[in-house]
Backbone and ligand atoms as CSV (ligand in chain L), in Angstrom:
chain,resi,resn,atom,element,x,y,z
A,1,UNK,N,N,-5.823,77.712,96.942
A,1,UNK,CA,C,-5.245,78.915,96.358
A,1,UNK,C,C,-6.237,79.562,95.391
A,2,UNK,N,N,-6.358,80.862,95.559
A,2,UNK,CA,C,-7.324,81.591,94.732
A,2,UNK,C,C,-6.602,82.313,93.608
A,3,UNK,N,N,-6.985,82.029,92.371
A,3,UNK,CA,C,-6.364,82.701,91.226
A,3,UNK,C,C,-7.134,83.986,90.953
A,4,UNK,N,N,-6.448,85.135,90.919
A,4,UNK,CA,C,-7.156,86.381,90.621
A,4,UNK,C,C,-7.797,86.303,89.230
A,5,UNK,N,N,-9.006,86.840,89.126
A,5,UNK,CA,C,-9.765,86.806,87.878
A,5,UNK,C,C,-8.953,87.384,86.705
A,6,UNK,N,N,-8.207,88.405,86.973
A,6,UNK,CA,C,-7.433,89.081,85.919
A,6,UNK,C,C,-6.347,88.153,85.366
A,7,UNK,N,N,-5.691,87.458,86.264
A,7,UNK,CA,C,-4.628,86.535,85.859
A,7,UNK,C,C,-5.209,85.397,85.009
A,8,UNK,N,N,-6.370,84.943,85.399
A,8,UNK,CA,C,-7.047,83.864,84.684
A,8,UNK,C,C,-7.402,84.306,83.264
A,9,UNK,N,N,-7.901,85.534,83.137
A,9,UNK,CA,C,-8.270,86.081,81.828
A,9,UNK,C,C,-7.033,86.168,80.927
A,10,UNK,N,N,-5.947,86.625,81.482
A,10,UNK,CA,C,-4.700,86.741,80.734
A,10,UNK,C,C,-4.264,85.369,80.229
A,11,UNK,N,N,-4.385,84.386,81.102
A,11,UNK,CA,C,-3.996,83.020,80.747
A,11,UNK,C,C,-4.849,82.493,79.584
A,12,UNK,N,N,-6.136,82.790,79.605
A,12,UNK,CA,C,-7.040,82.332,78.554
A,12,UNK,C,C,-6.722,83.004,77.223
A,13,UNK,N,N,-6.456,84.285,77.258
A,13,UNK,CA,C,-6.124,85.026,76.040
A,13,UNK,C,C,-4.847,84.447,75.451
A,14,UNK,N,N,-3.893,84.185,76.337
A,14,UNK,CA,C,-2.617,83.633,75.870
A,14,UNK,C,C,-2.838,82.273,75.185
A,15,UNK,N,N,-3.662,81.449,75.788
A,15,UNK,CA,C,-3.931,80.123,75.238
A,15,UNK,C,C,-4.566,80.237,73.851
A,16,UNK,N,N,-5.537,81.133,73.733
A,16,UNK,CA,C,-6.236,81.322,72.460
A,16,UNK,C,C,-5.262,81.787,71.377
A,17,UNK,N,N,-4.386,82.691,71.747
A,17,UNK,CA,C,-3.402,83.218,70.804
A,17,UNK,C,C,-2.449,82.111,70.363
A,18,UNK,N,N,-2.057,81.300,71.312
A,18,UNK,CA,C,-1.113,80.224,71.014
A,18,UNK,C,C,-1.743,79.188,70.079
A,19,UNK,N,N,-3.022,78.970,70.232
A,19,UNK,CA,C,-3.722,77.964,69.421
A,19,UNK,C,C,-4.054,78.460,68.020
A,20,UNK,N,N,-4.211,79.775,67.894
A,20,UNK,CA,C,-4.651,80.341,66.618
A,20,UNK,C,C,-3.812,79.912,65.409
A,21,UNK,N,N,-2.482,80.007,65.495
A,21,UNK,CA,C,-1.707,79.599,64.300
A,21,UNK,C,C,-1.937,78.143,63.916
A,22,UNK,N,N,-2.133,77.285,64.919
A,22,UNK,CA,C,-2.383,75.866,64.661
A,22,UNK,C,C,-3.685,75.686,63.878
A,23,UNK,N,N,-4.711,76.437,64.300
A,23,UNK,CA,C,-6.018,76.353,63.650
A,23,UNK,C,C,-5.918,76.799,62.198
A,24,UNK,N,N,-5.230,77.899,61.990
A,24,UNK,CA,C,-5.060,78.426,60.629
A,24,UNK,C,C,-4.319,77.405,59.773
A,25,UNK,N,N,-3.268,76.839,60.364
A,25,UNK,CA,C,-2.486,75.841,59.633
A,25,UNK,C,C,-3.340,74.674,59.184
A,26,UNK,N,N,-4.216,74.204,60.074
A,26,UNK,CA,C,-5.074,73.061,59.752
A,26,UNK,C,C,-6.060,73.428,58.651
A,27,UNK,N,N,-6.611,74.647,58.719
A,27,UNK,CA,C,-7.592,75.076,57.735
A,27,UNK,C,C,-6.951,75.266,56.368
A,28,UNK,N,N,-5.663,75.627,56.373
A,28,UNK,CA,C,-4.983,75.892,55.108
A,28,UNK,C,C,-4.581,74.603,54.377
A,29,UNK,N,N,-4.631,73.488,55.073
A,29,UNK,CA,C,-4.274,72.223,54.441
A,29,UNK,C,C,-5.228,71.955,53.278
A,30,UNK,N,N,-4.720,71.780,52.067
A,30,UNK,CA,C,-5.637,71.562,50.934
A,30,UNK,C,C,-6.399,70.259,51.087
A,31,UNK,N,N,-7.675,70.268,50.693
A,31,UNK,CA,C,-8.452,69.029,50.806
A,31,UNK,C,C,-7.896,67.960,49.863
A,32,UNK,N,N,-8.001,66.742,50.287
A,32,UNK,CA,C,-7.512,65.644,49.463
A,32,UNK,C,C,-8.352,65.579,48.181
A,33,UNK,N,N,-7.695,65.680,47.070
A,33,UNK,CA,C,-8.410,65.624,45.791
A,33,UNK,C,C,-8.754,64.173,45.470
A,34,UNK,N,N,-10.030,63.922,45.323
A,34,UNK,CA,C,-10.474,62.564,45.016
A,34,UNK,C,C,-10.284,62.293,43.525
A,35,UNK,N,N,-9.246,61.607,43.208
A,35,UNK,CA,C,-8.998,61.243,41.812
A,35,UNK,C,C,-9.956,60.132,41.420
A,36,UNK,N,N,-10.474,60.163,40.187
A,36,UNK,CA,C,-11.376,59.088,39.787
A,36,UNK,C,C,-10.661,57.740,39.809
A,37,UNK,N,N,-11.337,56.768,40.335
A,37,UNK,CA,C,-10.738,55.440,40.434
A,37,UNK,C,C,-10.411,54.920,39.034
A,38,UNK,N,N,-9.257,54.293,38.877
A,38,UNK,CA,C,-8.935,53.784,37.540
A,38,UNK,C,C,-9.977,52.772,37.075
A,39,UNK,N,N,-10.333,52.860,35.844
A,39,UNK,CA,C,-11.339,51.942,35.312
A,39,UNK,C,C,-12.744,52.463,35.403
A,40,UNK,N,N,-12.933,53.593,36.109
A,40,UNK,CA,C,-14.268,54.179,36.189
A,40,UNK,C,C,-14.614,54.797,34.837
A,41,UNK,N,N,-15.703,54.339,34.229
A,41,UNK,CA,C,-16.036,54.880,32.913
A,41,UNK,C,C,-16.468,56.338,32.993
A,42,UNK,N,N,-16.130,57.076,31.961
A,42,UNK,CA,C,-16.570,58.465,31.866
A,42,UNK,C,C,-18.064,58.478,31.608
A,43,UNK,N,N,-18.756,59.367,32.270
A,43,UNK,CA,C,-20.199,59.458,32.066
A,43,UNK,C,C,-20.544,60.799,31.433
A,44,UNK,N,N,-21.462,60.747,30.518
A,44,UNK,CA,C,-21.870,61.955,29.809
A,44,UNK,C,C,-23.367,62.158,29.974
A,45,UNK,N,N,-23.746,63.389,30.190
A,45,UNK,CA,C,-25.163,63.710,30.320
A,45,UNK,C,C,-25.847,63.581,28.968
A,46,UNK,N,N,-26.967,62.958,29.005
A,46,UNK,CA,C,-27.729,62.691,27.787
A,46,UNK,C,C,-29.167,63.117,27.998
A,47,UNK,N,N,-29.789,63.585,26.930
A,47,UNK,CA,C,-31.205,63.906,26.978
A,47,UNK,C,C,-31.844,63.282,25.753
A,48,UNK,N,N,-32.961,62.624,25.946
A,48,UNK,CA,C,-33.587,61.978,24.804
A,48,UNK,C,C,-34.966,61.457,25.136
A,49,UNK,N,N,-35.506,60.719,24.170
A,49,UNK,CA,C,-36.840,60.155,24.345
A,49,UNK,C,C,-36.753,58.640,24.188
A,50,UNK,N,N,-37.444,57.928,25.057
A,50,UNK,CA,C,-37.447,56.469,24.988
A,50,UNK,C,C,-38.354,56.045,23.836
A,51,UNK,N,N,-37.765,55.352,22.862
A,51,UNK,CA,C,-38.574,54.925,21.718
A,51,UNK,C,C,-38.991,53.462,21.860
A,52,UNK,N,N,-38.338,52.736,22.756
A,52,UNK,CA,C,-38.737,51.356,23.020
A,52,UNK,C,C,-38.158,50.902,24.351
A,53,UNK,N,N,-38.917,50.047,25.030
A,53,UNK,CA,C,-38.446,49.419,26.265
A,53,UNK,C,C,-38.293,47.935,25.968
A,54,UNK,N,N,-37.089,47.418,26.133
A,54,UNK,CA,C,-36.847,46.003,25.851
A,54,UNK,C,C,-36.586,45.296,27.186
A,55,UNK,N,N,-37.667,44.826,27.784
A,55,UNK,CA,C,-37.600,44.242,29.129
A,55,UNK,C,C,-36.634,43.066,29.210
A,56,UNK,N,N,-36.686,42.178,28.197
A,56,UNK,CA,C,-35.855,40.973,28.265
A,56,UNK,C,C,-34.359,41.284,28.198
A,57,UNK,N,N,-34.005,42.456,27.712
A,57,UNK,CA,C,-32.592,42.864,27.683
A,57,UNK,C,C,-32.285,43.908,28.748
A,58,UNK,N,N,-33.286,44.259,29.543
A,58,UNK,CA,C,-33.167,45.324,30.530
A,58,UNK,C,C,-32.556,46.576,29.889
A,59,UNK,N,N,-33.215,46.983,28.805
A,59,UNK,CA,C,-32.666,48.090,28.026
A,59,UNK,C,C,-33.756,49.026,27.521
A,60,UNK,N,N,-33.329,50.249,27.272
A,60,UNK,CA,C,-34.167,51.233,26.599
A,60,UNK,C,C,-33.538,51.525,25.239
A,61,UNK,N,N,-34.376,51.740,24.259
A,61,UNK,CA,C,-33.889,52.334,23.019
A,61,UNK,C,C,-34.204,53.815,23.165
A,62,UNK,N,N,-33.181,54.639,23.050
A,62,UNK,CA,C,-33.342,56.072,23.288
A,62,UNK,C,C,-32.893,56.859,22.063
A,63,UNK,N,N,-33.764,57.762,21.646
A,63,UNK,CA,C,-33.402,58.700,20.592
A,63,UNK,C,C,-32.828,59.911,21.317
A,64,UNK,N,N,-31.512,59.996,21.340
A,64,UNK,CA,C,-30.892,61.047,22.157
A,64,UNK,C,C,-30.432,62.227,21.321
A,65,UNK,N,N,-30.325,63.349,22.011
A,65,UNK,CA,C,-29.848,64.575,21.376
A,65,UNK,C,C,-28.338,64.509,21.218
A,66,UNK,N,N,-27.806,65.441,20.477
A,66,UNK,CA,C,-26.369,65.546,20.270
A,66,UNK,C,C,-25.640,65.694,21.612
A,67,UNK,N,N,-24.562,64.949,21.787
A,67,UNK,CA,C,-23.742,65.075,22.985
A,67,UNK,C,C,-22.408,65.636,22.491
A,68,UNK,N,N,-22.230,66.940,22.614
A,68,UNK,CA,C,-21.087,67.601,21.980
A,68,UNK,C,C,-19.751,66.931,22.334
A,69,UNK,N,N,-19.004,66.620,21.305
A,69,UNK,CA,C,-17.687,66.028,21.482
A,69,UNK,C,C,-17.704,64.546,21.783
A,70,UNK,N,N,-18.875,63.974,21.946
A,70,UNK,CA,C,-18.958,62.558,22.314
A,70,UNK,C,C,-19.707,61.757,21.253
A,71,UNK,N,N,-20.895,62.212,20.940
A,71,UNK,CA,C,-21.752,61.444,20.052
A,71,UNK,C,C,-22.777,62.363,19.401
A,72,UNK,N,N,-23.029,62.120,18.154
A,72,UNK,CA,C,-24.060,62.906,17.483
A,72,UNK,C,C,-25.432,62.368,17.894
A,73,UNK,N,N,-26.457,63.117,17.545
A,73,UNK,CA,C,-27.813,62.668,17.859
A,73,UNK,C,C,-28.100,61.367,17.122
A,74,UNK,N,N,-28.685,60.422,17.809
A,74,UNK,CA,C,-28.986,59.121,17.195
A,74,UNK,C,C,-29.956,58.338,18.078
A,75,UNK,N,N,-30.387,57.215,17.555
A,75,UNK,CA,C,-31.222,56.296,18.328
A,75,UNK,C,C,-30.370,55.078,18.636
A,76,UNK,N,N,-30.287,54.715,19.881
A,76,UNK,CA,C,-29.438,53.587,20.277
A,76,UNK,C,C,-29.961,52.932,21.546
A,77,UNK,N,N,-29.367,51.797,21.866
A,77,UNK,CA,C,-29.836,51.025,23.011
A,77,UNK,C,C,-28.936,51.249,24.222
A,78,UNK,N,N,-29.567,51.332,25.383
A,78,UNK,CA,C,-28.844,51.501,26.642
A,78,UNK,C,C,-29.303,50.467,27.657
A,79,UNK,N,N,-28.358,49.884,28.360
A,79,UNK,CA,C,-28.690,49.010,29.473
A,79,UNK,C,C,-29.102,49.882,30.657
A,80,UNK,N,N,-30.148,49.442,31.357
A,80,UNK,CA,C,-30.572,50.151,32.567
A,80,UNK,C,C,-30.810,49.126,33.673
A,81,UNK,N,N,-30.840,49.608,34.907
A,81,UNK,CA,C,-31.098,48.667,36.002
A,81,UNK,C,C,-32.604,48.364,36.084
A,82,UNK,N,N,-32.937,47.358,36.869
A,82,UNK,CA,C,-34.316,46.872,36.929
A,82,UNK,C,C,-35.298,47.956,37.373
A,83,UNK,N,N,-34.895,48.753,38.338
A,83,UNK,CA,C,-35.776,49.807,38.855
A,83,UNK,C,C,-36.049,50.855,37.788
A,84,UNK,N,N,-35.008,51.209,37.054
A,84,UNK,CA,C,-35.158,52.201,35.984
A,84,UNK,C,C,-36.053,51.652,34.886
A,85,UNK,N,N,-35.852,50.388,34.566
A,85,UNK,CA,C,-36.640,49.740,33.521
A,85,UNK,C,C,-38.143,49.846,33.818
A,86,UNK,N,N,-38.476,49.659,35.104
A,86,UNK,CA,C,-39.887,49.681,35.513
A,86,UNK,C,C,-40.439,51.097,35.604
A,87,UNK,N,N,-39.558,52.062,35.853
A,87,UNK,CA,C,-40.005,53.421,36.154
A,87,UNK,C,C,-40.358,54.250,34.920
A,88,UNK,N,N,-39.935,53.780,33.741
A,88,UNK,CA,C,-40.159,54.581,32.531
A,88,UNK,C,C,-40.830,53.755,31.451
A,89,UNK,N,N,-41.392,54.472,30.474
A,89,UNK,CA,C,-42.088,53.794,29.384
A,89,UNK,C,C,-41.774,54.484,28.053
A,90,UNK,N,N,-42.139,53.829,26.993
A,90,UNK,CA,C,-41.949,54.392,25.662
A,90,UNK,C,C,-42.625,55.762,25.568
A,91,UNK,N,N,-41.911,56.713,25.024
A,91,UNK,CA,C,-42.454,58.055,24.869
A,91,UNK,C,C,-41.984,59.031,25.936
A,92,UNK,N,N,-41.398,58.502,27.020
A,92,UNK,CA,C,-40.921,59.388,28.086
A,92,UNK,C,C,-39.669,60.140,27.643
A,93,UNK,N,N,-39.645,61.417,27.940
A,93,UNK,CA,C,-38.437,62.211,27.714
A,93,UNK,C,C,-37.616,62.144,28.993
A,94,UNK,N,N,-36.354,61.825,28.833
A,94,UNK,CA,C,-35.503,61.577,30.002
A,94,UNK,C,C,-34.148,62.270,29.873
A,95,UNK,N,N,-33.490,62.349,31.018
A,95,UNK,CA,C,-32.070,62.683,31.028
A,95,UNK,C,C,-31.392,61.556,31.791
A,96,UNK,N,N,-30.117,61.386,31.549
A,96,UNK,CA,C,-29.381,60.344,32.247
A,96,UNK,C,C,-27.909,60.504,31.995
A,97,UNK,N,N,-27.130,59.646,32.642
A,97,UNK,CA,C,-25.684,59.651,32.446
A,97,UNK,C,C,-25.309,58.382,31.707
A,98,UNK,N,N,-24.756,58.550,30.526
A,98,UNK,CA,C,-24.396,57.372,29.744
A,98,UNK,C,C,-22.910,57.091,29.853
A,99,UNK,N,N,-22.587,55.817,29.815
A,99,UNK,CA,C,-21.177,55.414,29.824
A,99,UNK,C,C,-21.034,54.093,29.092
A,100,UNK,N,N,-19.830,53.881,28.600
A,100,UNK,CA,C,-19.519,52.632,27.922
A,100,UNK,C,C,-19.027,51.659,28.980
A,101,UNK,N,N,-19.715,50.536,29.131
A,101,UNK,CA,C,-19.295,49.546,30.129
A,101,UNK,C,C,-19.210,48.200,29.443
A,102,UNK,N,N,-17.994,47.760,29.220
A,102,UNK,CA,C,-17.782,46.527,28.476
A,102,UNK,C,C,-18.250,46.705,27.055
A,103,UNK,N,N,-19.156,45.862,26.626
A,103,UNK,CA,C,-19.660,45.940,25.258
A,103,UNK,C,C,-20.935,46.755,25.140
A,104,UNK,N,N,-21.423,47.222,26.265
A,104,UNK,CA,C,-22.728,47.878,26.248
A,104,UNK,C,C,-22.643,49.342,26.648
A,105,UNK,N,N,-23.605,50.080,26.185
A,105,UNK,CA,C,-23.810,51.438,26.673
A,105,UNK,C,C,-24.795,51.351,27.819
A,106,UNK,N,N,-24.458,52.026,28.899
A,106,UNK,CA,C,-25.276,51.971,30.104
A,106,UNK,C,C,-25.794,53.367,30.403
A,107,UNK,N,N,-27.041,53.420,30.830
A,107,UNK,CA,C,-27.643,54.694,31.200
A,107,UNK,C,C,-27.982,54.645,32.684
A,108,UNK,N,N,-27.452,55.612,33.426
A,108,UNK,CA,C,-27.671,55.647,34.867
A,108,UNK,C,C,-28.270,56.986,35.272
A,109,UNK,N,N,-28.784,57.018,36.490
A,109,UNK,CA,C,-29.411,58.230,37.041
A,109,UNK,C,C,-30.430,58.816,36.070
A,110,UNK,N,N,-31.245,57.934,35.554
A,110,UNK,CA,C,-32.278,58.342,34.605
A,110,UNK,C,C,-33.378,59.104,35.354
A,111,UNK,N,N,-33.737,60.258,34.809
A,111,UNK,CA,C,-34.775,61.097,35.428
A,111,UNK,C,C,-35.693,61.609,34.330
A,112,UNK,N,N,-36.933,61.885,34.689
A,112,UNK,CA,C,-37.808,62.518,33.697
A,112,UNK,C,C,-37.208,63.863,33.321
A,113,UNK,N,N,-37.198,64.182,32.028
A,113,UNK,CA,C,-36.549,65.417,31.578
A,113,UNK,C,C,-37.249,66.649,32.087
A,114,UNK,N,N,-38.546,66.541,32.368
A,114,UNK,CA,C,-39.295,67.694,32.863
A,114,UNK,C,C,-38.714,68.205,34.173
A,115,UNK,N,N,-38.235,67.288,35.004
A,115,UNK,CA,C,-37.644,67.667,36.286
A,115,UNK,C,C,-36.358,68.459,36.073
A,116,UNK,N,N,-35.643,68.148,35.002
A,116,UNK,CA,C,-34.372,68.820,34.703
A,116,UNK,C,C,-34.590,70.205,34.100
A,117,UNK,N,N,-35.614,70.321,33.284
A,117,UNK,CA,C,-35.809,71.573,32.567
A,117,UNK,C,C,-36.472,72.645,33.426
A,118,UNK,N,N,-36.911,72.287,34.633
A,118,UNK,CA,C,-37.494,73.262,35.562
A,118,UNK,C,C,-36.371,74.113,36.134
A,119,UNK,N,N,-36.137,75.248,35.553
A,119,UNK,CA,C,-35.014,76.072,36.012
A,119,UNK,C,C,-35.489,77.453,36.439
L,1,CU,CU,CU,-25.594,57.502,20.671
């Protein structure tokens, strides 16, 4: 049986029209909001200079700038991971994300500050 081209075109248009509301409905569904996992520490952006590297504690002493609403400018110690510890030295200006984890302040995503200030 041969379907006339015109009838076939009509059928396709009808199908597309029928599907359209479904597509719109799916697109209108709000994305699932990823709520922060309970217990995840708040992280704050920090900028400062490393005044000492304490290898045996896997820590940096950082003289950081004021973190509005969180902490005034001060010099304090931050735990860092082994890779970060090796990647930086005393005198480096850095940015990072600080958070309170247990009894320690932790600095993550540490980057040279020069990379951040290139705007
Ligand atoms: Cu501080």
